[in-house]
N, C-alpha and C positions, 0 to 999 in steps of 0.2 A: 503494499499500499504506500502511496506516495502523496505528499502535498507539495506543491510548487507555490512559493510565495513570491509575488512580484512587488518589489519594495524599492524605496530610494532612501539612502542614508540621511538625505536632507529633509525627509518628510516626517513631521512630528507625529502625524497619525499612524505612520508605519512603526515608530517607536512604541507608541501606546498599543497599537495592534499586536506588536510581538510579544509584549508582556501579557496580554490577554490570551493570546494563542498558546504561549508556553505554559500558562496556568492550565489551560484545557489539556494540553498534551501530558503534563504532570499528573492530572487526575485520570487520564484514560488508561484502563488496565492493560491494553495492549500496545503501549507506546513503544515497546522495543521492536515492534513489527512496522513502525511508521518511518518512512524515509522522507525527511524534510530538506527541501532545497531552496535556496533563495535565487531569484531570477532578477535580472536587472531592468530598471526603468528609471527614467530621469524626468523629474517634474520640470526642470528648466535647463535643457541640454545646452542652451546659448548662454548660460551663466559664465562669468569670467573665470579663468583658471586662477587668478589671484584672489586672495581671501578678501572679503569685506564685512565690516562689522554688521551683525545681524540686523539690528534695528534700522541701519542705514538701507540695507537691501529691502527690508519689508516696507519702509517708507517710499523708497524709490519705485517698487513694484505695485504697491496697493494704496500708497497715498496715506491719508489720515486713518484709514481703517488698520493699517499695519500693526500698531501697538495693541489695539483692542483684540485683534484676532490672535496675537501672541499671548496675551493675558488669559483669553478663554482657554487656549489649549494648554497652557502652563497649569491652570487650575485642574483640568481633567487629568493631566498627566500626574499631578501630585496625588490625586485620588487613587491612582494605580501604583503609588510608591515610587514614581519616577521624579526626579528633581531636574528641571530644565533651567538653565541659567542664560537667558537671552542677553543679559548685560555683558557677558563674556563671550557670547556666541558669535560664530563666524560663519558667514554665507560663503560656500565654495561650489565649484563645479565637481560633481561626484563621478565623473568619468574614471578617474584614477581609483576611487574606492571600489567601484564596480568591477574594474580590471583585477584588483586584488582578491575580490570575493570569487570571481570565476577562477583565478589561479589557485586559491585555497581549496575550492572544491575539486578541482582537477588533480591537484598533487597530494591533498590530504583527506579528502572526502567531506561527507556532509556534516559530521560532528564539528570538525574544525570550522568549517565554513560558518555554522550556526553560532559558534563561540565568537568568531571574528564579527559577525554582524552585531551582536550585542555589544561587543567592545567598541565598535565603530559609533554605534548610537550614543553610548555612554559618553565617548570622547567628543562627540559632536555637540550633543545637547547640554551635557552636565559640566563638561571640563573646559570648553572653549578652545579645543584643539582644532588645527587645520587639517581636516581629513581629505584635503586635496594635494598636500604636500608629500612627495614620495618619502621624505625622511621620517616625517611623523607616521605615515602609514606602515613604513618598516618597523618602527618601534611598537606600534600597536599589533602588528602581525607577530612580533616576537612575544608579546604578552599571552598569545594563545598557542605558543610552541612553534611557530614558524621561524626559519632562519632568516634574520633581517637583511643580511648582506645580498643574497641573490633576490630578494624581494625588492630591495631598493634598486638594483641594477635593472631589474625587469621594468619597474615603474618609471625609470629615467629614459626608457625608450617609449615607442608608441605601440609596442607589441600588445596584441589583445584588443586594442581599441576598436578595430573593425568587428571583432567577435561580439563585443558588447552592443555595438550598433545593430548588428544582424539579429541578435537575441531580443532586443527592444522591438525591432520591425516584426519579428515573428510573434511577439506577445500581442502587438496591436492586430495583427492578422487573426489571432485567436479571439479577439474582442476585448482584450485588456485595455481600457482607456483611462484608468485612474488607479492609484495605489493608496493603501495596500490592496491587493487582490489575491485571493487564495484559490487555488485550483485542486480539487480533491480527486485524485485518480483519473485525471483528464475528463471528469464527468460533471462535476459541479463547481460553479463559480460563485465564491462569496466575496463580495466587495466591501471595503471599509473595516475600520477597527471595530468589529462587532463585539458584543458581550462574550465573556468566556463561556457562558452556557450555550450560545449558539455554535461556537466553534466545537465544543464538547459533543453537541448533538450531530454535527456534521461528521465528526470522527467516527461516532457510533454508526451513522448511517453508511459511511464508507466501509467499516469493518463488516457490517451485517451483509452487505451486498457482495464483498469479497468472500465471505464465508458461504454464501448461496451459490456463487460461481463455482467455488471449489467443490460443493457438493453435487453439482450438476454435471461435472466432468466425468 
């Protein structure tokens, strides 16, 4: 059984959604049989590669609504046990972060990729780190057990960028138009940072259908 999660490191609702989904997965009795993989998506692919203070970016993109939008999502995140610090936060282009996530999956597997995604979210939203900087990304990769030197060397090239763009285009062809989006066994699409209970229900439905398929063989 597999869950593909389309997500962007710069998306606050993806951070909230991850916390809710992980709680559902922890409560699911067959969690050891679930393969979870993060797939790339960019909310703002034209964002500059150089970091910009978060509130400056929000004001530039959303005008006067930017700060109230931030306050709203910060409050919801706090209710999930997540601390977002937009005063220290930096807006970045997330292409390099997605390249790293795909590298982690390819070379180390789904478990390391999941750990890395959480580390990237924490670094971006809570710690004010520049998750577009190859040096910072290499340090974060080391935090989850990856060798930082080859990671940094990889990110200082453009290797893997085309793969990220192709994966995003494939997601759009599948009907993914917003993040977070969760695809359960290539059958069910759940959009948005839904409540933990809904994610748990989706996991049970997926497991029941998988069991019925096995019986019918």
